[in-house]
Backbone atoms as SQL, in Angstrom:
CREATE TABLE atoms (id INTEGER PRIMARY KEY, chain TEXT, resi INTEGER, resn TEXT, atom TEXT, x REAL, y REAL, z REAL);
INSERT INTO atoms VALUES
  (1, 'A', 1, 'UNK', 'N', 39.753, -0.653, 57.600),
  (2, 'A', 1, 'UNK', 'CA', 38.865, -1.660, 57.069),
  (3, 'A', 1, 'UNK', 'C', 39.189, -1.934, 55.588),
  (4, 'A', 2, 'UNK', 'N', 38.673, -3.014, 55.095),
  (5, 'A', 2, 'UNK', 'CA', 38.964, -3.407, 53.722),
  (6, 'A', 2, 'UNK', 'C', 38.269, -2.534, 52.694),
  (7, 'A', 3, 'UNK', 'N', 37.183, -1.829, 53.041),
  (8, 'A', 3, 'UNK', 'CA', 36.424, -1.041, 52.073),
  (9, 'A', 3, 'UNK', 'C', 36.808, 0.438, 52.069),
  (10, 'A', 4, 'UNK', 'N', 37.836, 0.845, 52.816),
  (11, 'A', 4, 'UNK', 'CA', 38.219, 2.253, 52.852),
  (12, 'A', 4, 'UNK', 'C', 38.709, 2.751, 51.505),
  (13, 'A', 5, 'UNK', 'N', 39.272, 1.884, 50.699),
  (14, 'A', 5, 'UNK', 'CA', 39.751, 2.309, 49.394),
  (15, 'A', 5, 'UNK', 'C', 38.617, 2.809, 48.508),
  (16, 'A', 6, 'UNK', 'N', 37.397, 2.375, 48.763),
  (17, 'A', 6, 'UNK', 'CA', 36.256, 2.846, 47.968),
  (18, 'A', 6, 'UNK', 'C', 35.988, 4.334, 48.175),
  (19, 'A', 7, 'UNK', 'N', 36.229, 4.814, 49.392),
  (20, 'A', 7, 'UNK', 'CA', 35.931, 6.205, 49.702),
  (21, 'A', 7, 'UNK', 'C', 37.066, 7.148, 49.356),
  (22, 'A', 8, 'UNK', 'N', 38.241, 6.630, 49.115),
  (23, 'A', 8, 'UNK', 'CA', 39.369, 7.482, 48.777),
  (24, 'A', 8, 'UNK', 'C', 39.708, 7.404, 47.286),
  (25, 'A', 9, 'UNK', 'N', 38.866, 6.761, 46.524),
  (26, 'A', 9, 'UNK', 'CA', 39.116, 6.625, 45.085),
  (27, 'A', 9, 'UNK', 'C', 39.085, 8.004, 44.418),
  (28, 'A', 10, 'UNK', 'N', 40.007, 8.276, 43.510),
  (29, 'A', 10, 'UNK', 'CA', 40.060, 9.600, 42.893),
  (30, 'A', 10, 'UNK', 'C', 38.797, 9.953, 42.112),
  (31, 'A', 11, 'UNK', 'N', 38.108, 8.976, 41.541),
  (32, 'A', 11, 'UNK', 'CA', 36.921, 9.280, 40.769),
  (33, 'A', 11, 'UNK', 'C', 35.760, 9.709, 41.656),
  (34, 'A', 12, 'UNK', 'N', 35.833, 9.461, 42.960),
  (35, 'A', 12, 'UNK', 'CA', 34.766, 9.856, 43.870),
  (36, 'A', 12, 'UNK', 'C', 35.002, 11.229, 44.488),
  (37, 'A', 13, 'UNK', 'N', 36.167, 11.806, 44.308),
  (38, 'A', 13, 'UNK', 'CA', 36.453, 13.122, 44.851),
  (39, 'A', 13, 'UNK', 'C', 35.842, 14.169, 43.927),
  (40, 'A', 14, 'UNK', 'N', 34.922, 14.922, 44.441),
  (41, 'A', 14, 'UNK', 'CA', 34.187, 15.903, 43.650),
  (42, 'A', 14, 'UNK', 'C', 34.260, 17.251, 44.335),
  (43, 'A', 15, 'UNK', 'N', 34.040, 18.313, 43.570),
  (44, 'A', 15, 'UNK', 'CA', 33.962, 19.627, 44.185),
  (45, 'A', 15, 'UNK', 'C', 32.545, 19.872, 44.685),
  (46, 'A', 16, 'UNK', 'N', 32.272, 21.094, 45.142),
  (47, 'A', 16, 'UNK', 'CA', 30.980, 21.371, 45.766),
  (48, 'A', 16, 'UNK', 'C', 29.813, 21.270, 44.786),
  (49, 'A', 17, 'UNK', 'N', 30.066, 21.365, 43.488),
  (50, 'A', 17, 'UNK', 'CA', 28.990, 21.271, 42.494),
  (51, 'A', 17, 'UNK', 'C', 28.816, 19.857, 41.965),
  (52, 'A', 18, 'UNK', 'N', 29.594, 18.913, 42.460),
  (53, 'A', 18, 'UNK', 'CA', 29.458, 17.531, 42.039),
  (54, 'A', 18, 'UNK', 'C', 30.221, 17.196, 40.775),
  (55, 'A', 19, 'UNK', 'N', 31.080, 18.114, 40.342),
  (56, 'A', 19, 'UNK', 'CA', 31.854, 17.853, 39.135),
  (57, 'A', 19, 'UNK', 'C', 33.206, 17.281, 39.497),
  (58, 'A', 20, 'UNK', 'N', 33.772, 16.570, 38.567),
  (59, 'A', 20, 'UNK', 'CA', 35.106, 16.032, 38.766),
  (60, 'A', 20, 'UNK', 'C', 36.139, 17.140, 38.693),
  (61, 'A', 21, 'UNK', 'N', 37.354, 16.861, 39.080),
  (62, 'A', 21, 'UNK', 'CA', 38.372, 17.905, 39.125),
  (63, 'A', 21, 'UNK', 'C', 38.769, 18.446, 37.758),
  (64, 'A', 22, 'UNK', 'N', 38.539, 17.704, 36.699),
  (65, 'A', 22, 'UNK', 'CA', 38.972, 18.154, 35.376),
  (66, 'A', 22, 'UNK', 'C', 37.794, 18.472, 34.457),
  (67, 'A', 23, 'UNK', 'N', 36.624, 18.744, 34.998),
  (68, 'A', 23, 'UNK', 'CA', 35.471, 19.013, 34.144),
  (69, 'A', 23, 'UNK', 'C', 35.623, 20.328, 33.395),
  (70, 'A', 24, 'UNK', 'N', 36.335, 21.293, 33.982),
  (71, 'A', 24, 'UNK', 'CA', 36.574, 22.558, 33.272),
  (72, 'A', 24, 'UNK', 'C', 37.488, 22.342, 32.078),
  (73, 'A', 25, 'UNK', 'N', 38.402, 21.392, 32.197),
  (74, 'A', 25, 'UNK', 'CA', 39.283, 21.098, 31.073),
  (75, 'A', 25, 'UNK', 'C', 38.497, 20.542, 29.896),
  (76, 'A', 26, 'UNK', 'N', 37.451, 19.751, 30.178),
  (77, 'A', 26, 'UNK', 'CA', 36.626, 19.223, 29.099),
  (78, 'A', 26, 'UNK', 'C', 35.891, 20.355, 28.386),
  (79, 'A', 27, 'UNK', 'N', 35.343, 21.277, 29.135),
  (80, 'A', 27, 'UNK', 'CA', 34.634, 22.409, 28.534),
  (81, 'A', 27, 'UNK', 'C', 35.602, 23.234, 27.699),
  (82, 'A', 28, 'UNK', 'N', 36.779, 23.492, 28.237),
  (83, 'A', 28, 'UNK', 'CA', 37.789, 24.258, 27.497),
  (84, 'A', 28, 'UNK', 'C', 38.192, 23.528, 26.220),
  (85, 'A', 29, 'UNK', 'N', 38.305, 22.210, 26.319),
  (86, 'A', 29, 'UNK', 'CA', 38.678, 21.413, 25.145),
  (87, 'A', 29, 'UNK', 'C', 37.606, 21.499, 24.060),
  (88, 'A', 30, 'UNK', 'N', 36.342, 21.449, 24.458),
  (89, 'A', 30, 'UNK', 'CA', 35.263, 21.578, 23.477),
  (90, 'A', 30, 'UNK', 'C', 35.234, 22.975, 22.875),
  (91, 'A', 31, 'UNK', 'N', 35.438, 23.989, 23.690),
  (92, 'A', 31, 'UNK', 'CA', 35.373, 25.359, 23.180),
  (93, 'A', 31, 'UNK', 'C', 36.562, 25.724, 22.309),
  (94, 'A', 32, 'UNK', 'N', 37.624, 24.951, 22.343),
  (95, 'A', 32, 'UNK', 'CA', 38.752, 25.187, 21.454),
  (96, 'A', 32, 'UNK', 'C', 38.481, 24.669, 20.050),
  (97, 'A', 33, 'UNK', 'N', 37.482, 23.835, 19.905),
  (98, 'A', 33, 'UNK', 'CA', 37.131, 23.300, 18.594),
  (99, 'A', 33, 'UNK', 'C', 36.413, 24.376, 17.777),
  (100, 'A', 34, 'UNK', 'N', 36.883, 24.598, 16.585),
  (101, 'A', 34, 'UNK', 'CA', 36.266, 25.604, 15.712),
  (102, 'A', 34, 'UNK', 'C', 34.832, 25.225, 15.366),
  (103, 'A', 35, 'UNK', 'N', 34.571, 23.939, 15.181),
  (104, 'A', 35, 'UNK', 'CA', 33.208, 23.489, 14.851),
  (105, 'A', 35, 'UNK', 'C', 32.234, 23.822, 15.978),
  (106, 'A', 36, 'UNK', 'N', 32.666, 23.599, 17.218),
  (107, 'A', 36, 'UNK', 'CA', 31.799, 23.880, 18.363),
  (108, 'A', 36, 'UNK', 'C', 31.551, 25.380, 18.476),
  (109, 'A', 37, 'UNK', 'N', 32.594, 26.182, 18.292),
  (110, 'A', 37, 'UNK', 'CA', 32.418, 27.639, 18.379),
  (111, 'A', 37, 'UNK', 'C', 31.499, 28.159, 17.284),
  (112, 'A', 38, 'UNK', 'N', 31.647, 27.636, 16.076),
  (113, 'A', 38, 'UNK', 'CA', 30.760, 28.057, 14.982),
  (114, 'A', 38, 'UNK', 'C', 29.323, 27.629, 15.274),
  (115, 'A', 39, 'UNK', 'N', 29.141, 26.407, 15.765),
  (116, 'A', 39, 'UNK', 'CA', 27.799, 25.929, 16.096),
  (117, 'A', 39, 'UNK', 'C', 27.139, 26.755, 17.183),
  (118, 'A', 40, 'UNK', 'N', 27.883, 27.079, 18.237),
  (119, 'A', 40, 'UNK', 'CA', 27.330, 27.913, 19.304),
  (120, 'A', 40, 'UNK', 'C', 27.020, 29.322, 18.804),
  (121, 'A', 41, 'UNK', 'N', 27.912, 29.864, 17.986),
  (122, 'A', 41, 'UNK', 'CA', 27.674, 31.195, 17.429),
  (123, 'A', 41, 'UNK', 'C', 26.441, 31.238, 16.546),
  (124, 'A', 42, 'UNK', 'N', 26.295, 30.241, 15.689),
  (125, 'A', 42, 'UNK', 'CA', 25.104, 30.169, 14.837),
  (126, 'A', 42, 'UNK', 'C', 23.835, 30.059, 15.664),
  (127, 'A', 43, 'UNK', 'N', 23.880, 29.234, 16.705),
  (128, 'A', 43, 'UNK', 'CA', 22.690, 29.057, 17.536),
  (129, 'A', 43, 'UNK', 'C', 22.340, 30.343, 18.274),
  (130, 'A', 44, 'UNK', 'N', 23.336, 30.982, 18.876),
  (131, 'A', 44, 'UNK', 'CA', 23.072, 32.196, 19.655),
  (132, 'A', 44, 'UNK', 'C', 22.617, 33.339, 18.756),
  (133, 'A', 45, 'UNK', 'N', 23.318, 33.547, 17.647),
  (134, 'A', 45, 'UNK', 'CA', 22.950, 34.656, 16.759),
  (135, 'A', 45, 'UNK', 'C', 21.699, 34.363, 15.935),
  (136, 'A', 46, 'UNK', 'N', 21.437, 33.094, 15.658),
  (137, 'A', 46, 'UNK', 'CA', 20.281, 32.741, 14.847),
  (138, 'A', 46, 'UNK', 'C', 18.997, 32.583, 15.639),
  (139, 'A', 47, 'UNK', 'N', 19.068, 31.937, 16.773),
  (140, 'A', 47, 'UNK', 'CA', 17.868, 31.689, 17.589),
  (141, 'A', 47, 'UNK', 'C', 17.693, 32.702, 18.708),
  (142, 'A', 48, 'UNK', 'N', 18.752, 33.403, 19.056),
  (143, 'A', 48, 'UNK', 'CA', 18.700, 34.357, 20.159),
  (144, 'A', 48, 'UNK', 'C', 17.637, 35.435, 20.011),
  (145, 'A', 49, 'UNK', 'N', 17.545, 36.102, 18.852),
  (146, 'A', 49, 'UNK', 'CA', 16.518, 37.145, 18.725),
  (147, 'A', 49, 'UNK', 'C', 15.091, 36.618, 18.900),
  (148, 'A', 50, 'UNK', 'N', 14.806, 35.461, 18.356),
  (149, 'A', 50, 'UNK', 'CA', 13.462, 34.900, 18.502),
  (150, 'A', 50, 'UNK', 'C', 13.177, 34.538, 19.961),
  (151, 'A', 51, 'UNK', 'N', 14.149, 33.937, 20.626),
  (152, 'A', 51, 'UNK', 'CA', 13.972, 33.582, 22.032),
  (153, 'A', 51, 'UNK', 'C', 13.802, 34.845, 22.875),
  (154, 'A', 52, 'UNK', 'N', 14.567, 35.881, 22.564),
  (155, 'A', 52, 'UNK', 'CA', 14.457, 37.151, 23.290),
  (156, 'A', 52, 'UNK', 'C', 13.067, 37.763, 23.133),
  (157, 'A', 53, 'UNK', 'N', 12.529, 37.747, 21.930),
  (158, 'A', 53, 'UNK', 'CA', 11.186, 38.296, 21.695),
  (159, 'A', 53, 'UNK', 'C', 10.131, 37.473, 22.428),
  (160, 'A', 54, 'UNK', 'N', 10.258, 36.165, 22.387),
  (161, 'A', 54, 'UNK', 'CA', 9.279, 35.297, 23.062),
  (162, 'A', 54, 'UNK', 'C', 9.298, 35.543, 24.567),
  (163, 'A', 55, 'UNK', 'N', 10.496, 35.604, 25.159),
  (164, 'A', 55, 'UNK', 'CA', 10.604, 35.825, 26.608),
  (165, 'A', 55, 'UNK', 'C', 10.121, 37.220, 26.975),
  (166, 'A', 56, 'UNK', 'N', 10.494, 38.238, 26.181),
  (167, 'A', 56, 'UNK', 'CA', 10.067, 39.605, 26.470),
  (168, 'A', 56, 'UNK', 'C', 8.544, 39.737, 26.393),
  (169, 'A', 57, 'UNK', 'N', 7.921, 39.068, 25.432),
  (170, 'A', 57, 'UNK', 'CA', 6.457, 39.113, 25.332),
  (171, 'A', 57, 'UNK', 'C', 5.806, 38.364, 26.494),
  (172, 'A', 58, 'UNK', 'N', 6.432, 37.287, 26.938),
  (173, 'A', 58, 'UNK', 'CA', 5.860, 36.494, 28.026),
  (174, 'A', 58, 'UNK', 'C', 5.871, 37.247, 29.351),
  (175, 'A', 59, 'UNK', 'N', 6.899, 38.067, 29.571),
  (176, 'A', 59, 'UNK', 'CA', 6.965, 38.792, 30.853),
  (177, 'A', 59, 'UNK', 'C', 6.442, 40.219, 30.740),
  (178, 'A', 60, 'UNK', 'N', 5.942, 40.599, 29.560),
  (179, 'A', 60, 'UNK', 'CA', 5.292, 41.895, 29.399),
  (180, 'A', 60, 'UNK', 'C', 6.195, 43.032, 28.987),
  (181, 'A', 61, 'UNK', 'N', 7.417, 42.764, 28.567),
  (182, 'A', 61, 'UNK', 'CA', 8.322, 43.825, 28.135),
  (183, 'A', 61, 'UNK', 'C', 8.194, 44.153, 26.655),
  (184, 'A', 62, 'UNK', 'N', 7.540, 43.326, 25.895),
  (185, 'A', 62, 'UNK', 'CA', 7.365, 43.545, 24.462),
  (186, 'A', 62, 'UNK', 'C', 6.030, 44.279, 24.272),
  (187, 'A', 63, 'UNK', 'N', 5.968, 45.255, 23.356),
  (188, 'A', 63, 'UNK', 'CA', 4.736, 46.032, 23.221),
  (189, 'A', 63, 'UNK', 'C', 3.519, 45.204, 22.795),
  (190, 'A', 64, 'UNK', 'N', 3.738, 44.142, 22.050),
  (191, 'A', 64, 'UNK', 'CA', 2.637, 43.299, 21.599),
  (192, 'A', 64, 'UNK', 'C', 2.656, 41.995, 22.406),
  (193, 'A', 65, 'UNK', 'N', 1.575, 41.656, 23.116),
  (194, 'A', 65, 'UNK', 'CA', 1.586, 40.426, 23.915),
  (195, 'A', 65, 'UNK', 'C', 1.564, 39.156, 23.071),
  (196, 'A', 66, 'UNK', 'N', 1.117, 39.259, 21.819),
  (197, 'A', 66, 'UNK', 'CA', 1.109, 38.114, 20.903),
  (198, 'A', 66, 'UNK', 'C', 1.900, 38.467, 19.644),
  (199, 'A', 67, 'UNK', 'N', 3.224, 38.524, 19.750),
  (200, 'A', 67, 'UNK', 'CA', 4.021, 38.951, 18.595),
  (201, 'A', 67, 'UNK', 'C', 4.054, 37.895, 17.492),
  (202, 'A', 68, 'UNK', 'N', 4.300, 38.379, 16.296),
  (203, 'A', 68, 'UNK', 'CA', 4.458, 37.504, 15.139),
  (204, 'A', 68, 'UNK', 'C', 5.785, 37.868, 14.473),
  (205, 'A', 69, 'UNK', 'N', 6.917, 37.458, 15.076),
  (206, 'A', 69, 'UNK', 'CA', 8.232, 37.862, 14.575),
  (207, 'A', 69, 'UNK', 'C', 8.668, 37.034, 13.367),
  (208, 'A', 70, 'UNK', 'N', 8.278, 37.495, 12.178),
  (209, 'A', 70, 'UNK', 'CA', 8.590, 36.758, 10.945),
  (210, 'A', 70, 'UNK', 'C', 10.097, 36.706, 10.692),
  (211, 'A', 71, 'UNK', 'N', 10.756, 37.852, 10.760),
  (212, 'A', 71, 'UNK', 'CA', 12.195, 37.911, 10.482),
  (213, 'A', 71, 'UNK', 'C', 13.007, 37.033, 11.418),
  (214, 'A', 72, 'UNK', 'N', 12.874, 37.223, 12.747),
  (215, 'A', 72, 'UNK', 'CA', 13.626, 36.353, 13.659),
  (216, 'A', 72, 'UNK', 'C', 13.229, 34.880, 13.552),
  (217, 'A', 73, 'UNK', 'N', 11.973, 34.613, 13.202),
  (218, 'A', 73, 'UNK', 'CA', 11.553, 33.226, 13.024),
  (219, 'A', 73, 'UNK', 'C', 12.232, 32.574, 11.835),
  (220, 'A', 74, 'UNK', 'N', 12.324, 33.314, 10.732),
  (221, 'A', 74, 'UNK', 'CA', 13.027, 32.785, 9.554),
  (222, 'A', 74, 'UNK', 'C', 14.512, 32.614, 9.829),
  (223, 'A', 75, 'UNK', 'N', 15.091, 33.575, 10.563),
  (224, 'A', 75, 'UNK', 'CA', 16.506, 33.461, 10.913),
  (225, 'A', 75, 'UNK', 'C', 16.752, 32.218, 11.762),
  (226, 'A', 76, 'UNK', 'N', 15.899, 31.975, 12.738),
  (227, 'A', 76, 'UNK', 'CA', 16.035, 30.782, 13.571),
  (228, 'A', 76, 'UNK', 'C', 15.829, 29.513, 12.744),
  (229, 'A', 77, 'UNK', 'N', 14.869, 29.550, 11.830),
  (230, 'A', 77, 'UNK', 'CA', 14.594, 28.394, 10.976),
  (231, 'A', 77, 'UNK', 'C', 15.814, 28.049, 10.119),
  (232, 'A', 78, 'UNK', 'N', 16.488, 29.071, 9.602),
  (233, 'A', 78, 'UNK', 'CA', 17.618, 28.832, 8.707),
  (234, 'A', 78, 'UNK', 'C', 18.919, 28.496, 9.431),
  (235, 'A', 79, 'UNK', 'N', 19.019, 28.810, 10.714),
  (236, 'A', 79, 'UNK', 'CA', 20.290, 28.583, 11.408),
  (237, 'A', 79, 'UNK', 'C', 20.251, 27.473, 12.444),
  (238, 'A', 80, 'UNK', 'N', 19.076, 26.990, 12.826),
  (239, 'A', 80, 'UNK', 'CA', 19.017, 26.001, 13.903),
  (240, 'A', 80, 'UNK', 'C', 19.711, 24.696, 13.528),
  (241, 'A', 81, 'UNK', 'N', 19.288, 24.066, 12.446),
  (242, 'A', 81, 'UNK', 'CA', 19.871, 22.762, 12.095),
  (243, 'A', 81, 'UNK', 'C', 21.330, 22.848, 11.677),
  (244, 'A', 82, 'UNK', 'N', 21.753, 23.882, 10.949),
  (245, 'A', 82, 'UNK', 'CA', 23.204, 23.989, 10.714),
  (246, 'A', 82, 'UNK', 'C', 24.008, 24.113, 12.007),
  (247, 'A', 83, 'UNK', 'N', 23.459, 24.824, 13.003),
  (248, 'A', 83, 'UNK', 'CA', 24.186, 24.942, 14.274),
  (249, 'A', 83, 'UNK', 'C', 24.245, 23.592, 14.992),
  (250, 'A', 84, 'UNK', 'N', 23.160, 22.837, 14.967),
  (251, 'A', 84, 'UNK', 'CA', 23.164, 21.513, 15.605),
  (252, 'A', 84, 'UNK', 'C', 24.141, 20.584, 14.893),
  (253, 'A', 85, 'UNK', 'N', 24.200, 20.649, 13.582),
  (254, 'A', 85, 'UNK', 'CA', 25.128, 19.806, 12.817),
  (255, 'A', 85, 'UNK', 'C', 26.572, 20.179, 13.130),
  (256, 'A', 86, 'UNK', 'N', 26.873, 21.480, 13.184),
  (257, 'A', 86, 'UNK', 'CA', 28.231, 21.913, 13.530),
  (258, 'A', 86, 'UNK', 'C', 28.610, 21.465, 14.933),
  (259, 'A', 87, 'UNK', 'N', 27.692, 21.593, 15.875),
  (260, 'A', 87, 'UNK', 'CA', 27.968, 21.142, 17.243),
  (261, 'A', 87, 'UNK', 'C', 28.221, 19.638, 17.288),
  (262, 'A', 88, 'UNK', 'N', 27.428, 18.865, 16.560),
  (263, 'A', 88, 'UNK', 'CA', 27.608, 17.409, 16.544),
  (264, 'A', 88, 'UNK', 'C', 28.960, 17.031, 15.947),
  (265, 'A', 89, 'UNK', 'N', 29.339, 17.691, 14.861),
  (266, 'A', 89, 'UNK', 'CA', 30.649, 17.409, 14.256),
  (267, 'A', 89, 'UNK', 'C', 31.766, 17.776, 15.216),
  (268, 'A', 90, 'UNK', 'N', 31.659, 18.947, 15.847),
  (269, 'A', 90, 'UNK', 'CA', 32.694, 19.388, 16.776),
  (270, 'A', 90, 'UNK', 'C', 32.838, 18.472, 17.975),
  (271, 'A', 91, 'UNK', 'N', 31.718, 18.081, 18.577),
  (272, 'A', 91, 'UNK', 'CA', 31.769, 17.191, 19.741),
  (273, 'A', 91, 'UNK', 'C', 32.348, 15.839, 19.348),
  (274, 'A', 92, 'UNK', 'N', 31.951, 15.324, 18.191),
  (275, 'A', 92, 'UNK', 'CA', 32.473, 14.039, 17.727),
  (276, 'A', 92, 'UNK', 'C', 33.971, 14.113, 17.491),
  (277, 'A', 93, 'UNK', 'N', 34.429, 15.182, 16.870),
  (278, 'A', 93, 'UNK', 'CA', 35.864, 15.317, 16.596),
  (279, 'A', 93, 'UNK', 'C', 36.682, 15.432, 17.879),
  (280, 'A', 94, 'UNK', 'N', 36.166, 16.177, 18.859),
  (281, 'A', 94, 'UNK', 'CA', 36.887, 16.307, 20.130),
  (282, 'A', 94, 'UNK', 'C', 36.945, 14.963, 20.843),
  (283, 'A', 95, 'UNK', 'N', 35.852, 14.226, 20.859),
  (284, 'A', 95, 'UNK', 'CA', 35.842, 12.922, 21.539),
  (285, 'A', 95, 'UNK', 'C', 36.766, 11.923, 20.855),
  (286, 'A', 96, 'UNK', 'N', 36.782, 11.934, 19.525),
  (287, 'A', 96, 'UNK', 'CA', 37.682, 11.024, 18.804),
  (288, 'A', 96, 'UNK', 'C', 39.129, 11.393, 19.081),
  (289, 'A', 97, 'UNK', 'N', 39.426, 12.693, 19.062),
  (290, 'A', 97, 'UNK', 'CA', 40.785, 13.145, 19.330),
  (291, 'A', 97, 'UNK', 'C', 41.202, 12.791, 20.756),
  (292, 'A', 98, 'UNK', 'N', 40.285, 12.907, 21.724),
  (293, 'A', 98, 'UNK', 'CA', 40.591, 12.588, 23.120),
  (294, 'A', 98, 'UNK', 'C', 40.848, 11.082, 23.285),
  (295, 'A', 99, 'UNK', 'N', 40.071, 10.258, 22.576),
  (296, 'A', 99, 'UNK', 'CA', 40.234, 8.804, 22.688),
  (297, 'A', 99, 'UNK', 'C', 41.480, 8.306, 21.977),
  (298, 'A', 100, 'UNK', 'N', 41.965, 9.071, 20.983),
  (299, 'A', 100, 'UNK', 'CA', 43.185, 8.675, 20.276),
  (300, 'A', 100, 'UNK', 'C', 44.435, 9.077, 21.026),
  (301, 'A', 101, 'UNK', 'N', 44.297, 9.884, 22.067),
  (302, 'A', 101, 'UNK', 'CA', 45.432, 10.426, 22.806),
  (303, 'A', 101, 'UNK', 'C', 46.464, 9.384, 23.201),
  (304, 'A', 102, 'UNK', 'N', 47.588, 9.876, 23.764),
  (305, 'A', 102, 'UNK', 'CA', 48.709, 8.973, 24.073),
  (306, 'A', 102, 'UNK', 'C', 48.396, 7.911, 25.047);
């Protein structure tokens, strides 16, 4: 039939998770960017302790059910926006570099 080409188009071929065949390459490309790695590191190390305390208190693993984590809160406050800015710069640089390709 005339419409069979629609079903065999390469952009429609997906794996079991619905991702394209080269989606892992995109993730690898982003993670090779120093800006993205610094942004992720800042976010994980800066916000991770506060998130861990909040989750532990919510499920009953923290000794105080209503914790007031001043130190981790200040750490998250000081590292959140720098991590978002680093991630934005890294993602922008990778996309520009990809669009400039051969």
